[in-house]
TIRO-2110 file (N, C-alpha, C; in Angstrom, 1 decimal):
// TIRO-2110
0.8, -1.2, 0.0, N, 1, A
0.0, 0.0, 0.0, CA, 1, A
0.9, 1.3, 0.0, C, 1, A
2.0, 1.2, 0.7, N, 2, A
2.9, 2.4, 0.8, CA, 2, A
3.5, 2.6, -0.6, C, 2, A
3.8, 1.6, -1.3, N, 3, A
4.4, 1.7, -2.6, CA, 3, A
3.3, 2.3, -3.6, C, 3, A
2.1, 1.9, -3.4, N, 4, A
1.0, 2.5, -4.2, CA, 4, A
0.8, 4.0, -3.9, C, 4, A
0.9, 4.4, -2.7, N, 5, A
0.8, 5.8, -2.3, CA, 5, A
1.9, 6.6, -2.9, C, 5, A
3.1, 6.0, -2.9, N, 6, A
4.3, 6.7, -3.5, CA, 6, A
4.1, 6.9, -5.0, C, 6, A
3.5, 5.9, -5.7, N, 7, A
3.2, 6.1, -7.1, CA, 7, A
2.2, 7.2, -7.3, C, 7, A
1.1, 7.2, -6.5, N, 8, A
0.1, 8.2, -6.6, CA, 8, A
0.7, 9.6, -6.4, C, 8, A
1.5, 9.7, -5.4, N, 9, A
2.1, 11.0, -5.1, CA, 9, A
3.0, 11.4, -6.3, C, 9, A
3.8, 10.5, -6.8, N, 10, A
4.6, 10.8, -7.9, CA, 10, A
3.8, 11.3, -9.1, C, 10, A
2.8, 10.5, -9.5, N, 11, A
1.9, 10.9, -10.6, CA, 11, A
1.2, 12.2, -10.4, C, 11, A
0.7, 12.4, -9.1, N, 12, A
0.0, 13.6, -8.8, CA, 12, A
0.9, 14.9, -8.9, C, 12, A
2.2, 14.8, -8.6, N, 13, A
3.1, 15.9, -8.7, CA, 13, A
3.4, 16.2, -10.1, C, 13, A
3.4, 15.2, -11.0, N, 14, A
3.7, 15.4, -12.4, CA, 14, A
2.6, 16.1, -13.1, C, 14, A
2.9, 17.2, -13.7, N, 15, A
1.9, 18.0, -14.3, CA, 15, A
1.2, 17.4, -15.6, C, 15, A
1.9, 16.5, -16.2, N, 16, A
1.4, 15.9, -17.4, CA, 16, A
0.4, 14.8, -17.2, C, 16, A
0.3, 14.2, -16.0, N, 17, A
-0.6, 13.1, -15.7, CA, 17, A
-1.9, 13.7, -15.2, C, 17, A
-3.0, 13.5, -15.9, N, 18, A
-4.3, 13.9, -15.5, CA, 18, A
-4.9, 13.0, -14.4, C, 18, A
-5.8, 13.5, -13.7, N, 19, A
-6.5, 12.7, -12.6, CA, 19, A
-7.2, 11.5, -13.3, C, 19, A
-7.7, 11.7, -14.5, N, 20, A
-8.3, 10.5, -15.2, CA, 20, A
-7.3, 9.5, -15.5, C, 20, A
-6.1, 9.9, -16.0, N, 21, A
-5.1, 8.9, -16.3, CA, 21, A
-4.6, 8.2, -15.1, C, 21, A
-4.5, 8.9, -13.9, N, 22, A
-4.1, 8.2, -12.7, CA, 22, A
-5.1, 7.2, -12.3, C, 22, A
-6.4, 7.5, -12.4, N, 23, A
-7.5, 6.6, -12.1, CA, 23, A
-7.4, 5.4, -13.0, C, 23, A
-7.1, 5.6, -14.3, N, 24, A
-7.1, 4.5, -15.2, CA, 24, A
-5.9, 3.5, -14.8, C, 24, A
-4.7, 4.1, -14.5, N, 25, A
-3.5, 3.4, -14.2, CA, 25, A
-3.5, 2.7, -12.8, C, 25, A
-4.0, 3.5, -11.8, N, 26, A
-3.9, 3.0, -10.4, CA, 26, A
-5.2, 2.7, -9.7, C, 26, A
-6.3, 3.2, -10.3, N, 27, A
-7.6, 3.0, -9.7, CA, 27, A
-8.0, 4.0, -8.6, C, 27, A
-7.4, 5.1, -8.5, N, 28, A
-7.7, 6.1, -7.5, CA, 28, A
-8.4, 7.2, -8.1, C, 28, A
-9.5, 7.6, -7.5, N, 29, A
-10.3, 8.8, -8.0, CA, 29, A
-9.6, 10.1, -7.6, C, 29, A
-10.1, 11.2, -8.1, N, 30, A
-9.5, 12.5, -7.7, CA, 30, A
-9.6, 12.8, -6.2, C, 30, A
-10.7, 12.4, -5.6, N, 31, A
-10.9, 12.7, -4.2, CA, 31, A
-10.0, 11.7, -3.4, C, 31, A
-9.7, 10.5, -3.9, N, 32, A
-8.8, 9.6, -3.2, CA, 32, A
-7.4, 10.2, -3.3, C, 32, A
-7.0, 10.7, -4.4, N, 33, A
-5.7, 11.3, -4.6, CA, 33, A
-5.5, 12.5, -3.7, C, 33, A
-6.5, 13.3, -3.6, N, 34, A
-6.4, 14.5, -2.7, CA, 34, A
-6.2, 14.0, -1.3, C, 34, A
-6.9, 13.0, -0.9, N, 35, A
-6.8, 12.5, 0.5, CA, 35, A
-5.4, 11.9, 0.8, C, 35, A
-4.9, 11.2, -0.2, N, 36, A
-3.6, 10.6, -0.1, CA, 36, A
-2.5, 11.7, 0.0, C, 36, A
-2.7, 12.7, -0.8, N, 37, A
-1.7, 13.8, -0.8, CA, 37, A
-1.8, 14.6, 0.6, C, 37, A
-3.0, 14.8, 1.0, N, 38, A
-3.2, 15.5, 2.3, CA, 38, A
-2.6, 14.7, 3.5, C, 38, A
-2.7, 13.4, 3.4, N, 39, A
-2.2, 12.6, 4.5, CA, 39, A
-0.7, 12.4, 4.5, C, 39, A
-0.1, 12.4, 3.3, N, 40, A
1.3, 12.1, 3.2, CA, 40, A
2.3, 13.3, 3.0, C, 40, A
1.7, 14.5, 2.7, N, 41, A
2.5, 15.7, 2.5, CA, 41, A
2.5, 16.6, 3.8, C, 41, A
3.5, 17.4, 3.9, N, 42, A
3.4, 18.4, 5.0, CA, 42, A
2.3, 19.4, 4.6, C, 42, A
1.7, 20.0, 5.6, N, 43, A
0.5, 20.9, 5.3, CA, 43, A
0.8, 22.0, 4.3, C, 43, A
2.0, 22.6, 4.4, N, 44, A
2.3, 23.7, 3.4, CA, 44, A
2.6, 23.1, 2.0, C, 44, A
3.2, 21.9, 1.9, N, 45, A
3.4, 21.3, 0.6, CA, 45, A
2.1, 20.9, 0.0, C, 45, A
1.2, 20.4, 0.8, N, 46, A
-0.2, 20.1, 0.3, CA, 46, A
-0.8, 21.3, -0.3, C, 46, A
-0.8, 22.4, 0.5, N, 47, A
-1.4, 23.7, 0.0, CA, 47, A
-0.8, 24.1, -1.3, C, 47, A
0.5, 24.1, -1.4, N, 48, A
1.2, 24.5, -2.6, CA, 48, A
0.7, 23.6, -3.8, C, 48, A
0.7, 22.3, -3.6, N, 49, A
0.3, 21.4, -4.6, CA, 49, A
-1.2, 21.6, -5.0, C, 49, A
-2.0, 21.8, -4.0, N, 50, A
-3.4, 22.0, -4.3, CA, 50, A
-3.7, 23.3, -5.1, C, 50, A
-3.0, 24.3, -4.7, N, 51, A
-3.1, 25.6, -5.5, CA, 51, A
-2.6, 25.4, -6.9, C, 51, A
-1.6, 24.7, -7.1, N, 52, A
-1.0, 24.5, -8.4, CA, 52, A
-1.9, 23.7, -9.3, C, 52, A
-2.6, 22.6, -8.8, N, 53, A
-3.4, 21.8, -9.7, CA, 53, A
-4.9, 22.2, -9.7, C, 53, A
-5.3, 23.0, -8.9, N, 54, A
-6.7, 23.4, -8.8, CA, 54, A
-7.1, 24.1, -10.2, C, 54, A
-7.9, 23.5, -10.9, N, 55, A
-8.4, 24.0, -12.2, CA, 55, A
-7.4, 23.9, -13.3, C, 55, A
-6.3, 23.3, -13.1, N, 56, A
-5.3, 23.2, -14.2, CA, 56, A
-5.8, 22.3, -15.3, C, 56, A
-5.6, 22.8, -16.5, N, 57, A
-6.1, 22.0, -17.6, CA, 57, A
-5.5, 20.6, -17.7, C, 57, A
-4.2, 20.6, -17.5, N, 58, A
-3.5, 19.3, -17.7, CA, 58, A
-3.8, 18.3, -16.7, C, 58, A
-4.4, 18.7, -15.5, N, 59, A
-4.8, 17.7, -14.5, CA, 59, A
-6.2, 17.2, -14.7, C, 59, A
-7.0, 17.9, -15.6, N, 60, A
-8.4, 17.5, -15.8, CA, 60, A
-8.5, 17.3, -17.3, C, 60, A
-8.5, 16.1, -17.7, N, 61, A
-8.5, 15.7, -19.1, CA, 61, A
-9.6, 16.4, -20.0, C, 61, A
-10.8, 16.4, -19.5, N, 62, A
-11.9, 17.0, -20.2, CA, 62, A
-11.6, 18.5, -20.5, C, 62, A
-11.1, 19.2, -19.5, N, 63, A
-10.8, 20.6, -19.7, CA, 63, A
-9.7, 20.8, -20.7, C, 63, A
-8.7, 19.9, -20.6, N, 64, A
-7.6, 20.0, -21.6, CA, 64, A
-8.1, 19.7, -23.0, C, 64, A
-8.9, 18.7, -23.2, N, 65, A
-9.4, 18.4, -24.5, CA, 65, A
-10.3, 19.5, -25.1, C, 65, A
-11.1, 20.1, -24.3, N, 66, A
-12.0, 21.2, -24.7, CA, 66, A
-11.2, 22.4, -25.1, C, 66, A
-10.2, 22.7, -24.3, N, 67, A
-9.3, 23.9, -24.6, CA, 67, A
-8.5, 23.7, -25.9, C, 67, A
-8.0, 22.5, -26.1, N, 68, A
-7.2, 22.2, -27.3, CA, 68, A
-8.1, 22.3, -28.6, C, 68, A
-9.4, 22.0, -28.5, N, 69, A
-10.2, 22.1, -29.6, CA, 69, A
-10.4, 23.6, -30.1, C, 69, A
-10.3, 24.5, -29.1, N, 70, A
-10.6, 25.9, -29.4, CA, 70, A
-9.3, 26.7, -29.5, C, 70, A
-8.1, 26.2, -29.3, N, 71, A
-6.9, 26.9, -29.4, CA, 71, A
-6.7, 27.5, -30.8, C, 71, A
-7.1, 26.9, -31.8, N, 72, A
-6.9, 27.4, -33.2, CA, 72, A
-7.8, 28.5, -33.5, C, 72, A
-8.8, 28.7, -32.7, N, 73, A
-9.8, 29.8, -32.9, CA, 73, A
-9.6, 31.0, -32.1, C, 73, A
-8.5, 31.2, -31.5, N, 74, A
-8.2, 32.3, -30.6, CA, 74, A
-8.1, 33.6, -31.5, C, 74, A
-8.7, 34.6, -31.1, N, 75, A
-8.7, 35.9, -31.8, CA, 75, A
-7.8, 36.9, -31.0, C, 75, A
-6.9, 37.5, -31.6, N, 76, A
-6.1, 38.5, -31.0, CA, 76, A
-6.9, 39.8, -30.9, C, 76, A
-6.8, 40.4, -29.7, N, 77, A
-7.6, 41.6, -29.5, CA, 77, A
-7.3, 42.7, -30.5, C, 77, A
-6.1, 42.8, -31.0, N, 78, A
-5.6, 43.8, -32.0, CA, 78, A
-6.2, 43.5, -33.3, C, 78, A
-6.7, 42.2, -33.6, N, 79, A
-7.2, 41.9, -34.9, CA, 79, A
-8.7, 42.3, -35.0, C, 79, A
-9.4, 42.5, -33.9, N, 80, A
-10.8, 42.8, -33.9, CA, 80, A
-10.9, 44.3, -34.2, C, 80, A
-11.7, 44.7, -35.1, N, 81, A
-11.9, 46.1, -35.4, CA, 81, A
-13.3, 46.5, -35.1, C, 81, A
END
């Protein structure tokens, strides 16, 4: 179990691994991951991690996919007349 927690922490710190991918690989939901991180990190480290991943596109696969669909359609403010 400790080894599993270490892998969860490692994947959760990595910005490129989404919560959905961690669930697929290890079977832990986002709420389980947050609980593991809260239990195993120092309080300040947990806060820093939580602030970093909260709402981050790369940690939420659906947000990331939606954003990438519309990246080609960005309009520069200077182009609008």
